C-alpha positions in Angstrom: -73.2 30.9 56.7 -70.3 32.5 57.5 -68.7 29.0 57.9 -69.8 27.8 54.5 -68.0 31.3 53.4 -64.9 30.3 55.2 -64.7 27.1 53.8 -65.3 28.2 50.1 -62.4 30.6 50.7 -59.9 27.9 51.4 -61.0 25.9 48.8 -60.5 28.7 46.3 -57.2 29.0 48.3 -56.0 25.7 47.7 -57.2 25.4 44.5 -54.9 28.4 43.4 -52.3 26.5 44.8 -52.9 23.3 43.3 -53.0 25.4 39.8 -49.7 27.2 40.8 -48.3 23.5 41.7 -48.9 22.5 38.3 -48.3 25.1 36.2 -44.5 24.7 38.1 -44.1 21.4 37.3 -45.3 21.8 33.5 -42.4 24.0 33.1 -39.8 21.5 35.0 -40.7 18.7 32.6 -40.8 21.1 29.3 -37.3 22.4 30.5 -36.1 18.5 31.0 -37.2 17.6 27.3 -35.9 20.6 25.8 -32.4 19.8 27.3 -32.8 16.1 26.3 -33.8 17.4 22.8 -30.9 19.4 22.3 -26.9 18.1 22.0 -24.8 19.4 25.0 -22.4 22.0 23.6 -19.2 20.0 24.7 -20.5 17.3 22.2 -20.2 19.4 19.3 -16.6 20.5 20.3 -15.2 16.6 21.4 -13.4 15.9 18.5 -11.7 19.8 18.2 -7.9 19.3 19.3 -5.2 22.2 19.4 -2.4 21.0 17.4 -0.1 21.1 20.6 -2.6 18.8 21.9 -2.1 15.9 19.3 0.3 13.5 19.3 3.0 12.8 16.9 1.4 10.1 15.2 -1.7 12.7 14.7 0.5 15.3 13.3 -0.2 17.0 10.2 1.3 15.0 7.1 3.1 17.0 3.9 1.7 16.6 0.5 3.1 14.3 -1.6 5.7 15.8 -4.2 5.7 15.6 -7.5 9.3 16.2 -9.6 10.3 17.4 -13.6 13.7 17.8 -14.6 13.9 20.2 -16.8 17.3 20.4 -19.2 19.6 20.5 -20.5 21.1 24.3 -20.1 24.6 24.7 -21.4 25.0 27.8 -19.8 25.2 29.4 -16.7 23.3 32.2 -17.8 20.4 30.6 -19.1 20.0 27.7 -16.5 19.8 31.2 -13.7 17.2 32.5 -16.2 14.9 29.6 -15.7 15.8 29.1 -12.3 14.3 33.0 -11.9 11.3 32.1 -13.8 10.5 29.2 -12.0 11.3 30.5 -8.7 9.0 33.7 -9.5 6.0 30.7 -9.8 6.8 29.5 -6.7 8.0 26.6 -7.7 11.2 24.2 -5.3 14.0 24.1 -7.6 17.4 22.3 -7.4 20.5 22.6 -9.1 21.7 18.9 -10.8 24.4 18.2 -13.0 23.0 16.7 -16.6 23.4 13.5 -17.0 26.2 12.8 -19.0 25.9 12.0 -22.3 28.5 9.7 -25.2 29.5 12.1 -27.5 31.4 9.5 -29.7 33.7 6.2 -29.2 37.7 5.2 -28.9 39.4 2.1 -30.3 42.2 1.1 -28.1 44.7 -1.6 -28.7 47.3 -2.6 -26.0 50.9 -1.5 -27.0 53.2 -4.6 -27.2 56.1 -4.4 -24.2 58.6 -6.0 -27.4 59.9 -3.1 -29.6 59.8 -5.3 -32.3 56.1 -6.4 -32.2 55.6 -2.8 -31.3 56.7 -1.4 -34.9 55.1 -4.5 -36.3 51.8 -3.6 -35.1 52.4 0.0 -35.8 53.1 -1.0 -39.7 49.8 -3.0 -39.9 48.0 -0.5 -38.0 49.0 2.2 -40.7 48.5 -0.5 -43.6 44.9 -0.3 -42.3 44.9 3.6 -42.8 45.2 3.9 -39.1 48.6 6.4 -37.6 47.3 6.0 -33.7 47.7 8.3 -30.6 49.4 6.6 -27.2 47.7 7.3 -24.5 48.1 5.4 -21.2 50.1 2.2 -22.7 47.5 1.9 -25.6 47.3 3.0 -29.1 43.9 4.9 -29.5 42.1 5.2 -33.0 39.6 7.7 -33.7 37.7 9.1 -32.3 34.0 7.9 -34.3 31.6 10.8 -34.0 28.0 11.2 -35.3 24.8 9.6 -35.2 26.6 6.6 -36.2 29.3 6.6 -34.4 28.6 3.3 -32.2 28.3 1.3 -35.6 31.1 2.6 -37.3 32.9 2.0 -34.2 32.1 -1.8 -34.0 32.5 -2.5 -37.6 36.0 -1.2 -37.6 36.9 -3.1 -34.4 35.7 -6.1 -35.7 37.5 -5.9 -38.7 40.9 -4.7 -37.0 40.5 -8.2 -34.2 39.9 -10.6 -37.7 43.2 -8.9 -40.0 45.1 -8.1 -37.1 44.4 -10.7 -34.2 44.5 -8.4 -31.2 42.2 -7.1 -28.7 40.8 -4.1 -29.3 38.5 -2.4 -27.2 35.6 0.0 -27.9 35.9 2.8 -25.4 33.1 5.4 -25.2 33.6 9.3 -24.9 31.7 11.1 -22.3 30.6 14.7 -22.9 33.3 17.2 -20.8 30.7 19.4 -20.6 27.2 17.5 -19.8 25.6 21.4 -18.7 22.8 21.3 -15.7 19.4 20.4 -15.4 16.8 21.9 -12.9 14.8 19.5 -10.8 11.4 20.9 -10.0 9.2 19.8 -7.4 5.2 20.8 -6.7 2.8 19.2 -4.3 0.9 16.4 -6.3 -2.0 17.5 -7.6 -0.7 20.9 -9.5 0.5 20.5 -12.5 2.8 22.8 -14.7 0.1 24.7 -16.5 0.4 24.9 -20.4 1.3 28.7 -20.4 4.7 28.2 -18.5 5.5 25.1 -20.1 5.1 27.0 -23.8 6.9 30.2 -22.1 9.6 27.6 -21.7 10.2 26.0 -24.6 9.6 29.2 -26.3 12.7 30.4 -24.2 14.8 27.1 -24.6 13.6 25.2 -27.6 15.9 22.6 -27.3 14.5 22.0 -23.5 13.3 18.5 -22.6 10.6 18.5 -19.6 9.7 14.6 -18.0 8.7 14.0 -14.8 11.3 12.1 -12.5 11.4 10.3 -9.0 10.9 12.7 -6.2 13.4 10.2 -4.1 16.2 11.9 -2.3 14.4 15.9 -2.9 14.5 17.9 -0.1 10.6 19.1 0.7 10.2 22.3 1.3 
């Protein structure tokens, strides 16, 4: 009886050990499966880099710009007032000379070197209704100004060449004070909002606002 009791006690001990070992193996297997199911922390951060770790080709590129030309401003005070208004809105602004405009035309006839021929040409011009000025070796007729200036100068030139049999040149008269423009650059995708447009047009009724190329414009 004592032997059977000892054998039963040993069996119980072995059974307890097997249960503990089974539990340990089960916990180990469960832990392995959980690790396989969850991504490693490093994997979620593998695409993150500090800015100084990027090579030159991976550096952030500046946004493209779109530019507007605003003008023409004829006085310095008006130019500065508009510039201040735009600067308050955070726009990048450059000052540029306005494109030179043609305000009229002159006709120029070379002065003959021979005195007698010169007097004869002056008489013929007088008969045609002209008392020319002299400038840089030319007789200067005009100016022709106004909306029809170009056509009027062309017509008179053709008439004089036909009657006097001399070369007559039609020369444009540039505006001596074309004024200034403001070049406004803003990031592509943004626009000059309607309120700002109305504000500019109400303050400067004759102003033109037009898109233009940003080539050569300094980036902010």
